[in-house]
N, C-alpha and C positions, 0 to 999 in steps of 0.2 A: 052289435059287434061281436066277431069271434074271439076266442083267446091268442089265435094266431094273429088277428089283425092289432089286438092290442098290443103284442110282444114286440111287433115291428113298427108299430107307430111310437116307441119311445124316442125322447130324444137326448142325445148324449152330452153330457158335459165332462170336462178334466176340470179337480178340484187341485188347490195348493192350499197350504194352513197356515195361520199365524203360528210363531212359536209358542204363544203361551196358550193354546186351546185347551179348553175346558171341558171335561166331563159334562159338566151340567150344562154348557153350551150346547152339547150335541143331542142330549137327554130331551131338552126344551123344544130343539127344532124337531126331533123325532114327534114329541108329543102334539104338536101343532099340525102336524102333515097326515096325523092318524086319520082325520075327519073326511081327508079331501077325497078318499077313493068309497062309493058305496060299497057296502058288504049286505050280506042276507041273501033273500033268493034271487036277485039278479047277478050274485057270482057265478050262477049256471049259465048264463049267456056270455060269458066271458069277462073277466073285471080285470082293469088296467093294475101292472104291477110296477112296482119300483125294485132297482136293481143296484145293489154296491158293489162295486167290484175294486180287489188290490191286484194289479199287476206286476211281478218283478222281473229282471233279467240282468245280465252282467253289467247294463248302463244305469239302472236303477230302478226306482219306485215310481208308480203310477197309480194315482187314486181314480176313479170315475162313477160317474152317477147319470143312471140312465131315468128319466122320469116320465110319465104318462104326458102325452103333448096336452090333452084338454086341461090338465093339472099343474103345467110347465109355469104359467105367470103367476102361482100363488105358491108352488114350491122352493122355486128357486130363489126369488124375491124374500122369502122368509129363510132362507139359510144364509143370505148375505145380511139381513138385519141380525138375527140372533147371535150369529158367529162373526163378530166383527174381525176383517182382516183377511178373511177366507176370499179366494179367487175362484170363482164358477164359470169359467171358460167353454162355450160350445165347442166339441170335441169333433172334428171331422174327419180325423184319421184314425181309424178305429186300431188298435195292435192287432195284429194278426201273428198265430204261432200254430204250428201242428204238434199238438198235444201228444205226448206218448202214451199217457194214462190219465185217467180221471177217476173221484170217487164222488158218490152223491149221499148227504148225510140227513137223517131226520133226528128226531128224539126218542128216548125209551118211553118218556111220560110227561107229554108235552104241557099239562097242567101244574106242573112242578117248577119251581125256581131253578135255576143253574149258580154256581157260585164265582159269578164274574167280577171276583175282586181287581183293584185298581191296576194291577199289571197287565192283565190280560192283552190290552191291546199293546203293549210295548214287546211281551213274547210274540204275537203274532209276528209283529213286522220285524223284530229280531231273528226269527224264522226264514223270513224270506229276503235277505241282506245277504252280500257276498257271493252271489250265484256267479259261476265262471262261463266263458263261451261256450254255446247251445243250450244254457239252461235257461228255464223259464219257470215260473210259478203265477197260478192264479187262484186267488180267493174271491169266490161269486155268492152274495146272498140275493134271492129274489124272494121280495117279500109284499103282502098285501096286508092292509087292515084286519084285524079278525073281528068277527061278529061280537058286539058287547054281551059280556054274560055277566049276571049277578053275582058279587062273590059269595062262597057259601056263608051261613049265619050260624053262630056259635048257639047250640040249645036245641037245634035242629038236627034230624037224621039226615046225615050225608054220605053219600057212598063214596068209598074209597077209590081212588083211580089206581091205586098202586095193586098190581098183581102179582101172583108168584105161585109157582106151582107146588112148592113146600108148604105156602099158606093155605092152599087149598085142601091138600092131604091132613092138613091137622085143624081143619076146618076155623081157621082165622076167621074174624068178624070181615064183613065186608063195608061197615060202617067207617067213615074217616075219622082218625084221633083227633085231639085238639092240637098237636104239632101240625098235621097235614092241613086241617082246615086254615089255621093261620098263615101255612107257607102260600097255600093256594089264593087266598083273601089278599097276601101280599104282593102276589103277581097279576092280579086283577084290579088292584086298586090305580094302576097305571095303563095305559092303553097297549092293547096287545097286538101283535103282528105274526100271523100265519106266515111260514117261510118254508123256504130249503136252501140249504149250505152245499155247494161245489166246490170241490177242489181239482185242479188240474196240476201237472207236470209235466213240462219236455226234457227228457236226457237222450243220453247214448242210445239207451236201450230201456226198456221197462223197468228192469231191476233197478236201473240207476234215478228213475223216475219215478219210483216207489219212495227210494232213500230220499230224495228232495222233498218230499211231502210230511217225510216223519217229524220233525219240529212242529208242523203245523198241528197234525193228528195230536202228537205229544199235549200241547197246549190244550187242545179242545177236550182233551181226557181231566186234562185237570179241572175243568169247569164243572163237570158231571159230579155225581154224588151216588147216596143210595139209593134216591127215588127218580134222578133225572140224570139224561146225559145223552152225549152224541152216538147214535149207532150207523153204521154205513148200510145203505138201503141195497138189495139185490136186483139191482139193474145193470144189465149187461155194460162193458166198459164203452163199446161202441157206440151204445144209446147215449150214456153219459157224456162223451166227449161231442157228440152232436147238441145238446142239450146245453152245454156248457157255451159251445159256438153261438150257439142262437139266444142264448140266455132267456130260454123259455121257461112260461110257466106250467108247473104241473097241475093236474086234473085236481089232485087230493096234495095238499100242502102236509108233509110229514114232520113239522118242527111248528113250535109256537113259542115266541121270544116277548118280554116286556120291552117297554120302550128303554130302559135303563140296560136290561141284558143286550138288547141289541146294539145301542151305541158303543158297547165295549165289544162286540164280536164282528163288527164292521173294520175293525184295525185302523181306524183313523187316530193320528199321533196324538194323544190328549196326555197331558202334563208336562209339555215341554221337554223331553227328552230327545236326542238326535239320533238319527238311522242314517247309517252310509247309505248313498243313493237316494235319499227322499230329498224333493226339489226343495230347496229352501224358498220360507216364505216370500210372499211376494205382498205388492203393495194393494191393498183393497180398491175395489175400483167403483169410483163415486160418479154419480149421473151430473149432468150440467141441469140447472133450473132454467123456465123459459126465460128470464132475465138475461141469460148468458147469450149475447146474438151471434147468428151463424155467420153474419158478414162485418166487414170492416177491417181490421187487421187482424189476420188468422195465424193464431199462434199454435194450434194442436187438432187433432182430431181425437175425440171422447174413445175412450177406452171401455167404456161401460157397455156390455153386451148388448142390451136393449138400446141404446143408442150409438152403436157402433160407426164410426166414421163422420159422426155427427161434428160439423166445424165448431172450433170453440174461440170465439172471436172477442176482439177488444175493441168496443166504438170509437170512433175516431175522436170524438168529443172528451169521452171517458178517458183517451190515451194523454191528455194535459192534467190529470191526476197522478202521472208518473208511475212506471214499472220498474220492479226490482227483478233482475236474473241472476240465479246463484247456481254455479255449475262447475265440476273438477272438469280437468282435462280430458276430453274425449268423452264428455257426457252428450254431445250435440247441444252446447251453449252457443257456439259459432254459426253453426248453421242457422239456427231460431233468429239469431240477430241478424245474420244477412237476408233470410227471409222477411222478416220485419222491413229491413231497409229497401229491398225490392219493391215490397208493396207499396209503400212511400212514394217510390220513384212513379212506379206504375201509375199511381192514382195522381201524378203530378203535384202532391206536396212538395215543400223544402226540405231538405235532408242534410244534416249536418253529422258526420263520423269523426270521432277520434279515439283513436286506438294505437296500440305503441309495437305490437308485433307484426302487423302487416298480414296476415292470413285475413283478416274480416275486410280489410282495405283492398285487397285483392279480390275476392269473393264478389264486393260490390262494384269494383270497377269491371268485373268480368259481365255483369249482368244489367249493365246499364240498358234500357231500353231504347228502341230507335227514336223516339218522340223527344227525348230528354238529351240527347247527343251534346245539344249546344247549349245544357244549364250545368255541365259537369265541371267543378274546378277542383285538380288534385294538386294536395299539398303533402309532397312526397318527400320526404327528410332524406330516403336513400337516392333519390334521384339528383345527384350531384351534377350533372352536365346541364340541367336546365331548372336550376332552383327558382321557385315563387318568392315575390316580394312581399313582406310584411315587417313593415316598420310600426312598431309599438309606440314610438315617442310621435302620435298624432294626435291633434287636438288641444284644448286649450292649456298651455303649457304649465299652469298650476295645479288643473287637475289631473294631468297625467303625471306630474312629478308625483304628487300625493297620492295617486293609485297605485304608481309602481313600489314607491317605497312603503306602503302598507301592504301589499303583495308580499315582499320580499322580509317584511316584519312577521308575517304570517309564516312563512316558508323557513324562517330562521327567527324561531320565538325568541332565541337567546340573546339576539340582537334590539329588541324592542324593550330591554331593559337599560340598555345605555341611549346616549345622545350619539354619540360619535360616527356609527355607522349609520345611524337613521339620518342624521345631518348630512352626511358624506354623500348618500345616496339621492337624496332631494337635491341638493344645491349642484350636482354634476347633470342632474337631468336637465335641472332650469338650464344651466349654462348651456347646455347644447340645445335645448329648443329657442332661448332668449339672444345667444350671441348675434350680433348686427354684422360681426365678420364671418358666419357661417353663408358661404355663396349658394350651398346645397341644403337641402334638409338633413341634418343629424341624426343617429341612428344610435340603438342602444350598444351597438357593437362598437360603437367609439367611445364609450366609458372608458376604456382600460387607457385609449393613447391621449384622452383628455388628463386623465388621472396621473399615471404613470408613466409620459412618453418615452420610447426609446429615442437615440439620438436625431434618427432620421424623423421623427414627428413631433419633435420640440416646439418648431416654429408652429405647427398645426395647432398644438395646445396653448401656446402664448397668446396666438392669434386670437381663438376662442375666447379666451379669458379678457384679453383687452376689448373683446366685443361685449362684455358685460358692465363695463365701467357705469354704464347709465342706470344701472339696478344699485340702488344703494346696499341691498342687503347680500347681492353677491359681491360687489366690489370689496367690499370689507372681510370678507369670508376668504375670498383669494388672495386678500393681500397678508392674512394671517398665513396661510398655505405657504404663498410664494415666497415668505420669508424665513420659513423651515430651511434647513441642510436636506440635501436631496435623499440623504438616508432614511430621515424623519418623516419627511413627505410620503415617502416608500411606504414606510411601516405603518403611517396614518391611512394611508388607503388601503394597505395589506389585506384587511378583512372584507372591502366589496370587491378588489381583485379577486380573492377565494370564492367569491359568492357568485362571480359571473367569467370565470374563465370557461365554464362549460359549454356558454354560448359563443363567446368571443373568441377563444380559440379553436374549437373546432369547425373546420371549414366549411362542411355541409350546414352548418347551422348558422356560422356568420354570414353565409351568402344569402340566407334567408332573411334574416333578421337586420342584414347590413346596407340591404338596397334602400336609398334614400325614398323613394317613393313606392308605394305599397301597390302591388300590381291585381292585389284582392282587397277589395271592398266588403267588410264584413256585414255593414250595414244592408249593402245592397244584394247580398248573397242571400240574406235572411229575406228582407223584403220582398225580392225578386222570386223566392220559392225553389232556389238554385240549388245544387247538390253540392256539398262541399265535402270530401273525403281525404282526411288527415292520416296519414302514416308517420309516428313518431320515431320511426328507426330504431328502438331498443336494442333490436340484436346487434347494430353497428354503433350506436350512440352510448349505448348503457343505462342502464334503469333510471339514474340521477337525470341526466342530462334530458331523457326521453319526459321524465317527469314534468321536469322546469320548463322546457317548450311546451307541454301541454298545458300546465297552467296558466302560461303568457297567453297562449290562444284562448282558452276557455275564458279568461279574464276579459280579453276582448272580445268573443263573444257575447257574454253574458252584460258587458256594457253597452253591446248593440243593443241588445232585447231591451234591457231598461232604459234605451232611448227610443222605444215604440217601433223597433224594426219588424218584430213578428205579429201576426195578425190572430187574434184569439179564434176567430172564424173560421180559419183555415190553418192549423197550428203547423207549425215547423217540428218536425221529429228532430231530436238531439241522442243520440246514441253514444254512448262514453262506456267501452271497453275497460276492465280494469280501470275503472273510474277513481277509486282510492289513490290512485298513483298522482293525479293531476286535479284533483278538486280541490286544492290549497288555495283556497280564494279569502280575501278579505271576508268576506261575507260568511255569515254564519252559514252551515249545508242547509238547515231546517228553512231558514228565512229564505235560501235560493230557491228551495223547492217549492214552499208558499208562494214566492213571487213569480215563480214562471208559470204557475198554475194558468193565472189570470193574465199572463201577459202572452199567451199563446206560446207556450214553449213545451213541447211534449217529451219530458225526459226520459231515457231507458237508460237504466245505469246497470253494469254488469260486471260480475267479479268471480273468483273461484270459492273462497271461503269466507266466511264471517270472521275468523280472527284476521285477516288482511284490513279490516277496517276498526278504526280507535272507537272507544264508545260514544264519543259524540256523533261520529258518523253513521254508526249501526242505529241508534236511536233517533237521528233526523232521518234516516231512510225508511226504516220501520215504521215510522208515524206519519210520514208524507208522501210514500211510494203507496197510493192505494191498491196496486195489482202487483202480485208478489207470482213471479214462476221459480219454484225450487225442482232442480235435477237430483241426482242421488246426493246423500249427503253423509257427513261422518258420523258418529254416534252423539258427539257433542251438539253439533249443530244439530241434528235430528231432534234434540230435545227443546233446543230454541224453538225451531219451527213448528212441533207441535202443539207448545204453549200458544205459540203466536195465531195458528191456522183453526184451535178449537180443538173442544173434545170429539169431534166426530173423525179424528184422525190421532194416530198414535205415531212416535217414535221410528219405530220400524217400518211404518208407511214410508218414510222420507229414506230411510237407509236401505228398503228392498226395491228402490225404482230400477228398472233395467234402464240401459242406453236408449236415449231418446224418449224416454217417458218423463214426466213432470206431474206433480201435485201443483193446482195453482188456486189463488183467489183473485178474481178480477173485478175491476171497478163497472159496474152497469148502471144503468138510469134507476136503479131500484136502492143503490147502495154497493156495499163488498158482496160479493157473493159467496156462499157456501162452498167447501173446497171440492174439487172438481179434477179430475184424473184424465188425463191424456197422453197423445204419442204426438211428437213435434213432427213435423212434415219432414220429407226429404229435401234435400238443395233444388231450389229452381234454376232450371238448365240457366248456363251462359248464352248471350245474347248473340256473342261472335263479334261485338266491337270493342274487346278492349284496346285495339291498337289506334283504331279512330278516337276512342275517348282520350286516350295519352296524347295523339296529335293535336287534337283541338285545343285541349287545355293546355299544352305547350305555347301554342302559338299566340293564344290570349293572354295568359297569366304567367307565363314564365321567359326566362331570358338565359340567354348562353351563358355559361358558367364565366368563361372570359371577359366578357363585357361586363358582367357583375364584379368581377374582381379588380378590372381596370378600373371602374368607377370609385370604388372603396378606395385603392390607392390614391387615385387623383382627387379625392376628396380630402385625403390626409396631405397632399403636397409630395408623394413619394414618387408618382409616374405621370406621365402626359395624361390627361384627360381624354376619354374614348369618344369617339362619336358620339353625338345624340340618339338614341334610338327613338325608333318610331312605332314602335309597337303601342296599342293603343291599352291605358290602363282602365281596368275594369271599373265604372263608375268615375272616371275620371279625366283627365287630358294624357297626351303622351307621357311618358316618364323624363324627367330634365336629368 
């Protein structure tokens, strides 16, 4: 292989560095690679070389590394291993500049050491910052491992490498002194590289360009001493510019540096100093092991260069071990959740989404595939013209009353310490469920009319109360209540009214939970692998109301799952975005995660920040969600995740993630994987069926708002009852 072939066969990489880059790490890597390229007589046939470059202009600073193709698979992985946090990315776009001037430098005495104390890299980089428009600089080292030499031994005559005209005239000894021998031994006690240093500049004219090189040349003069330093080679400027452009290897290398000297002179940002224009540290790129599948639920594509675009997937069975996704606004979290949901729909699996803002709801509605159009139920709080019916007072009266009372105990823990509110909830719900005078099923929206009726609701309330005279505990309780003066009764029930007004006074919510018959059977939704998309309407209803409705829905879904609705062999995907707002269930979160795994419910819980979660919820999620996907995080949360992910990553890896980039640990058939980096996929294209999805869902599961409100009024005796609806109830007979 000729020298020219060796030069053109190099592979270019672009580097970004961790903020805590240590000189010792760079030196160790240079030591390791010193044996990768053949030295000795074969050098005459053309030996590959390594190129270190630092480019700078008004946009910033770029570090490049060009390595021989044959040694690439050793040199690059060694760099990633020995310098944790460095990113080494193939560089397909070489910077291009028309250089105004360039110089080539060698050594005055290559066998002697240089004074490369710790500030040299910083000084070189400082000289390359704050460039103006049209100004550019390049520092380029072309190096190759030197032939191994035996260090000179003390006690034997060693010829001096120092030459001076004055010394020759005075007849100075040609033998090396003790200091020279020790100095040369120091240099040869570590691997050496032969090389050439080139500096290039672009400016308005040659004088201006030469002035741009002055800070670099001043720094290089400072590392020289009495016995060795840098000197300009007598090469025509045009030839040097050509050599710079080609990064060509010289026939004879005019410089020789030890590993530690080279580590300082390549101007890598060691020591943690900050330089204007230097790219910020990036997340280290971590490979996927074979345990992470390429198919299943694809979450991202690998960013590890040797695995570029390799799919990173979660097995469908492993999804039942649950997944936590953390990402702030505009990080890519919503797109990832949408893609997860779309894949579940495409595969024919059951999907339930509960979210409060509406963007994820719309994203999934817009991407329902053609073959799933008949499976979709839209429960959209903001669709006030066609509310879906969801009567939470369905089932065994005592079980329902107990469940709802415990749910509100959990939502309002201050009530759990007293008896009145708990007793009130329990008996009011039992009355609604057990009154013989109820001509149609009662709903949660009727609690207020029963407890503190208006004048036009008094007969409704009294009639329901008379209808439970056969239930001893209710009859006695109501006798005490009805014997109270009206003001005392109102005061007695006020805490309950305060906790339910958000549901019963908001028209959009009341028309959903106030329908006597549910138009959606959650057990059948889950059992039939249907698609239930829920938008809680936080933007219009407020956070507290959305959270309360979400908790009621999730409680009902959980009851259906506990009743055996889900199929462990074909799990239903449950996506909860901002899940901390509505996972306020009587069951402990840890128990819910643990039980859901065996019941066939694959939970994906997402939120923006750890600080949104209570300590109990943090612990439950970390201990039970076996897969974790983290987008860019704050410093405090980065420390938390660094501890959780293990020693192979640092807190800076989480802080330095770019948009759509993720650090993940995934559940696999072999256990939880080691950390892996990836970039999430762009949004899957909409299918164009959003209007059809809404039309079909309205036809099957919703009712016109006028019909719903007429039913509620008629039930309470304030208006004539509307005609019976012939719309089929999902999983049951027509609405009553």
